[in-house]
C-alpha positions in Angstrom: 121.7 89.1 70.5 119.7 88.5 73.9 116.3 89.9 74.3 114.6 89.7 77.5 111.1 91.0 78.8 112.2 93.9 81.2 111.6 93.2 84.6 112.9 94.9 88.2 115.8 92.1 87.6 117.4 94.7 85.3 117.5 97.6 87.6 121.1 97.7 88.6 122.1 97.1 84.8 120.1 99.8 83.4 119.7 102.7 86.2 123.6 104.1 85.7 123.2 104.3 81.7 120.0 105.4 81.3 121.0 108.7 83.1 122.4 110.9 80.6 123.3 114.9 79.6 119.3 114.9 78.2 116.5 116.4 79.6 114.3 113.9 77.9 112.4 111.9 80.8 111.9 108.7 78.9 115.5 108.2 80.0 114.9 106.5 83.6 114.4 103.5 85.0 111.5 103.7 86.5 109.6 105.2 84.0 110.4 102.8 81.3 109.5 100.2 84.0 106.3 101.2 84.9 105.0 102.0 81.4 106.3 98.9 80.2 103.2 97.2 79.0 102.4 100.6 77.4 105.6 100.5 75.2 106.3 96.6 75.4 109.2 96.9 76.6 112.2 94.4 76.3 115.9 94.7 76.9 118.6 93.6 74.6 122.1 92.7 74.7 123.6 93.2 72.1 127.6 92.2 73.3 128.5 94.5 75.9 126.1 96.6 74.7 122.6 97.4 76.6 119.0 98.5 74.7 116.2 98.9 75.4 113.2 97.6 72.4 109.5 99.4 72.8 106.9 100.4 71.1 105.4 104.4 70.1 102.1 105.9 71.3 101.6 105.3 67.2 102.5 101.8 67.5 105.8 101.8 65.7 109.0 100.2 67.0 112.4 101.5 68.5 115.1 101.0 70.2 116.6 102.9 72.8 120.0 103.2 73.6 121.4 102.7 77.2 124.9 102.4 76.6 126.8 105.6 75.5 125.8 106.6 72.2 129.1 107.7 71.1 130.4 104.1 71.8 127.7 102.5 69.6 129.5 101.9 65.7 127.3 102.0 63.1 126.9 98.4 62.0 125.8 97.9 65.3 122.7 100.6 64.8 122.3 98.4 60.5 121.8 95.4 62.9 119.4 96.8 65.6 117.7 98.6 62.1 116.7 95.2 60.8 114.1 94.4 63.8 112.8 97.9 64.7 111.5 100.9 62.5 113.9 103.5 64.1 115.9 104.6 67.1 114.4 106.6 69.6 114.3 109.1 72.0 117.4 110.9 70.0 118.2 114.0 71.9 119.3 116.8 69.2 123.1 117.2 70.1 123.3 113.8 69.5 122.0 113.7 66.1 126.1 114.2 65.0 126.2 110.4 65.6 124.1 109.7 63.0 126.6 111.8 59.9 126.2 109.5 57.7 123.8 110.2 54.8 122.5 106.7 55.1 120.1 108.2 58.5 117.2 110.3 58.2 115.8 112.7 61.0 112.0 113.3 62.3 110.2 113.9 65.7 106.9 114.3 66.8 105.1 117.1 68.4 103.3 114.8 70.4 106.7 112.7 71.9 108.1 116.3 72.6 108.7 117.3 76.5 107.5 120.5 78.1 110.0 121.7 80.2 109.8 124.6 82.5 112.6 127.3 84.4 111.8 126.3 87.8 112.1 130.4 88.9 109.2 130.3 86.5 107.2 127.8 88.7 107.9 128.9 91.9 106.6 133.0 90.7 104.0 132.2 88.1 105.9 135.8 87.2 104.2 137.9 84.4 101.2 138.5 82.3 100.8 135.2 80.8 100.7 133.2 83.8 98.3 135.7 85.8 95.8 133.1 86.1 98.1 130.5 87.2 98.6 133.0 90.4 95.0 133.7 90.4 94.6 130.3 91.7 97.8 129.8 93.7 96.5 132.7 95.8 93.1 131.6 96.2 94.2 128.3 97.2 96.5 130.0 99.7 93.2 132.1 101.0 90.8 129.5 101.0 92.5 126.6 102.9 94.9 125.6 105.5 97.0 123.6 103.5 99.9 121.2 104.9 103.2 119.8 102.4 104.6 116.7 103.8 107.4 114.4 102.3 106.0 111.2 100.6 107.0 108.3 102.4 106.0 105.8 105.1 101.8 105.5 106.0 101.7 108.5 103.6 101.8 106.5 100.7 98.5 105.1 101.9 97.1 108.8 101.6 98.3 109.3 97.8 96.9 105.7 97.3 93.6 107.1 98.3 93.5 110.0 96.2 94.6 108.0 93.3 91.5 105.9 93.4 89.6 109.3 93.7 91.5 111.1 91.0 90.4 108.1 89.2 86.7 107.8 90.1 86.8 111.9 89.3 88.3 111.7 85.9 85.0 109.8 84.7 87.4 107.4 82.1 88.2 103.6 82.5 91.5 103.0 84.4 93.1 101.8 80.8 92.7 105.1 79.4 94.7 107.2 82.1 98.1 106.7 83.7 95.7 104.7 87.1 97.9 101.8 86.8 101.4 103.1 86.5 100.8 105.9 88.9 99.7 102.9 91.7 102.6 100.8 91.3 105.0 103.8 91.2 103.5 104.4 94.7 103.6 100.3 95.5 107.7 100.5 94.5 108.2 103.8 95.7 111.7 103.2 97.2 112.5 100.2 95.1 112.3 102.9 92.3 114.2 105.4 94.0 111.4 108.3 93.3 110.6 111.4 95.1 107.6 113.6 96.0 105.5 115.2 98.1 101.7 114.9 99.5 99.4 117.5 100.6 96.8 118.2 102.9 93.9 120.1 102.5 92.1 121.0 105.8 93.7 117.9 107.2 92.3 115.8 104.4 94.9 114.4 101.2 94.5 116.6 98.3 96.8 115.4 96.2 100.7 114.4 95.3 103.1 114.6 93.1 106.3 112.1 92.1 109.4 112.2 90.3 112.6 112.0 90.3 116.3 113.8 89.0 116.5 113.2 85.5 119.7 114.8 84.6 122.0 117.2 87.0 120.1 120.2 86.5 116.5 118.8 85.7 113.7 117.0 87.5 111.1 115.4 86.1 107.2 115.1 87.1 106.3 111.4 86.5 102.9 111.8 88.3 100.8 115.0 89.8 97.2 114.0 91.0 94.8 116.3 93.0 91.5 116.2 93.7 88.5 119.1 91.9 86.9 120.1 94.8 90.4 121.7 95.8 90.7 124.5 93.5 94.0 125.3 93.0 95.5 122.5 93.8 97.5 121.7 90.8 98.8 125.4 90.4 99.7 125.2 94.5 101.4 121.5 94.1 103.5 123.0 91.1 104.4 126.1 92.9 104.9 125.3 95.9 107.4 121.4 95.0 109.3 124.0 93.0 110.2 125.9 96.3 111.0 122.5 97.6 113.6 121.1 95.3 117.6 122.0 96.2 118.8 124.9 93.9 120.7 122.7 91.7 117.6 122.0 89.6 116.9 124.6 87.3 114.2 123.2 85.1 111.2 120.8 85.9 110.2 118.6 82.5 106.5 118.2 82.7 107.1 115.2 80.3 105.0 114.9 76.9 101.3 115.2 75.6 101.4 111.8 73.8 98.6 113.7 71.4 96.2 114.5 73.4 94.6 118.0 73.2 93.5 118.2 76.9 97.2 117.1 77.9 98.4 119.4 75.3 96.7 122.7 76.1 97.4 122.2 79.8 100.9 121.9 79.6 101.2 124.6 77.2 98.9 127.1 79.8 102.3 126.8 81.8 104.2 128.5 78.9 107.4 126.2 78.6 110.6 127.6 78.3 112.1 124.7 76.3 110.4 121.7 74.6 112.8 119.4 74.1 112.5 117.1 70.4 112.8 113.7 70.8 114.2 112.2 67.2 113.4 109.3 65.2 116.5 108.3 63.6 116.1 105.9 60.3 117.7 104.0 57.5 117.4 105.4 54.1 
């Protein structure tokens, strides 16, 4: 077993293996690399298998399978569970690989990803999304806007938005995802990210960055908008969902980290699927 601190040099080895049949947002090299400090990520090479070792938001150690979980034998998990608290994140449909009675399963609400049908974001239809629809219409009525692919010189404008967003938050940088988002902009092409930037009255106003997680699901890693433009988030989510190719059925807004403000915001869009991420332990 060999353990290395994660770096960009691991991208080729990890990128393909992380693309699995799951909506779970952690299965992305960009996500892992950008939040490597938060989770103290390392790469484990176990014979011809690869795992990510990290720490959860409640400071528990875990291993994340990069290799196909169906090809990992029980004795490998037994070995790994000697150095960590659990295996994570495990999709519910993978639990059949842990049939042995020696394993137990649990999940935390704060880890759960919020997933929405793309047509819901394209329309905000229905009574429960009436307020989102109103904010969208107010934005479209009150402002002259422009939506453009995020690349080249527009990255500089996105950085300006991020810096202003951080100032408006009133929080320290270590209490937000500022550093990870700034690095995403700096390594945008290298991490194979995709996004759009939004201008209001010719001023940079907001941006979205994400990537495909699986064949029908796109994950939004970052969405930043300036508060002076009322309705900017509703507009960005609506517009970006219309721009995405029709192959995508779902958009993943990721987890709420047990933070009340994030939970309220993400629930307000009425998620269609709550993707549980199981922790698998030895009894």
